C-alpha positions in Angstrom: -7.9 5.7 6.8 -4.8 4.3 5.5 -3.0 0.9 6.5 0.8 0.8 6.0 2.6 -2.6 6.5 6.1 -2.4 6.6 8.5 -4.4 9.0 10.9 -1.4 9.3 9.6 0.4 12.3 11.4 3.8 10.8 9.1 3.5 7.9 6.0 2.6 9.6 6.3 5.9 12.3 7.6 8.0 9.3 4.6 7.1 7.5 2.3 7.8 10.5 3.5 11.1 11.3 3.1 12.1 7.4 -0.2 11.2 6.9 -1.2 12.6 10.2 -0.1 15.5 9.5 -2.5 15.8 6.6 -5.1 14.6 9.1 -5.1 10.8 7.6 -6.0 8.3 10.2 -3.1 5.6 9.8 -3.3 2.0 11.3 0.4 0.2 11.2 1.6 -3.6 11.2 4.7 -4.8 11.2 4.0 -7.9 8.8 2.0 -9.4 6.5 0.4 -12.0 8.6 -0.5 -9.7 11.2 -2.2 -7.6 8.7 -4.2 -10.7 7.1 -4.8 -11.6 10.7 -6.1 -8.3 12.7 -7.6 -6.4 9.1 -10.7 -4.8 10.1 -13.4 -6.0 7.2 -14.4 -2.3 7.0 -13.3 -0.8 4.2 -10.0 1.6 4.7 -9.1 3.9 1.9 -5.7 2.7 1.0 -2.9 0.1 1.7 0.4 0.6 1.9 2.3 -2.7 1.7 6.1 -3.5 1.6 6.9 -6.0 -0.9 9.8 -7.4 0.8 8.5 -8.5 4.2 9.6 -11.6 6.4 7.4 -14.4 5.9 4.0 -13.4 3.3 5.8 -11.2 0.7 3.5 -7.8 0.0 2.8 -9.2 -3.4 1.5 -12.6 -1.7 -0.4 -10.4 0.5 -1.7 -8.4 -2.2 -2.9 -11.4 -4.2 -4.7 -12.9 -1.1 -6.8 -9.8 -0.4 -7.6 -9.6 -4.2 -8.8 -13.2 -4.1 -10.7 -12.5 -0.9 -12.5 -9.3 -2.6 -10.8 -6.8 -1.3 -10.7 -3.7 -4.1 -9.5 -0.9 -2.1 -6.3 0.8 -3.5 -3.0 -0.8 -3.0 0.3 1.0 -3.0 3.5 -1.4 -3.0 6.9 -0.2 -1.7 10.1 -1.5 -2.3 14.0 -0.3 -1.6 15.1 -2.8 -4.0 13.5 -2.2 -7.6 13.9 -4.2 -10.5 12.1 -4.8 -13.7 10.8 -8.1 -12.1 9.5 -6.4 -8.9 8.0 -3.8 -11.2 6.0 -6.3 -13.6 4.9 -8.4 -10.7 3.6 -5.5 -8.7 1.6 -4.3 -11.9 0.2 -7.6 -12.8 -0.5 -8.1 -8.9 -3.1 -5.1 -9.3 -1.2 -2.6 -7.2 -2.4 0.9 -8.1 1.4 2.1 -7.7 4.9 0.8 -6.6 6.7 3.5 -4.6 10.5 3.5 -4.5 12.1 4.0 -1.1 13.5 6.4 0.1 9.9 7.4 -0.2 8.7 11.0 -1.4 5.9 12.5 0.0 4.7 14.7 -2.4 4.5 11.3 -4.6 2.5 9.7 -1.9 -0.1 12.6 -1.1 -0.5 12.5 -5.0 -1.3 8.9 -5.4 -3.2 8.7 -2.3 -5.2 11.6 -3.3 -6.1 10.2 -6.8 -6.5 6.5 -5.5 -9.0 7.9 -2.5 -10.9 10.0 -4.9 -11.6 6.9 -7.0 -12.7 5.1 -4.7 -15.1 7.4 -2.6 -16.4 7.6 -6.4 -16.9 3.9 -6.4 -14.4 3.6 -9.5 -11.5 1.7 -9.9 -8.5 4.1 -9.8 -6.0 4.1 -13.1 -2.8 2.4 -11.9 0.4 4.7 -11.7 2.8 4.5 -14.5 4.9 1.8 -13.6 8.2 2.6 -14.8 
């Protein structure tokens, strides 16, 4: 199960379709608040979280999840990369920071690594933050 949180309908739909073609179950949310309010406490395999959300930012969502003991891998996504965003994502404990437009092969590579580590009950090594 992968959770996708992005305010852009097209991004959510595209990721859902891409992941479902690989037989991955997907839950989607349009905002950080919606995700935090309705996120099932059962563990998912990974969360894909847009940084630039209206209201609560993706970084804030990640920090709230971490503070609550959530330790599943989180992949942050942004269409507005900067050095400050890269540093903030790394410090917040993201597994990876993906740049939009998203690369399907890169998504599957990072998901495979994060999910494999989770299933082995290990903390996955973060992707190299460029």
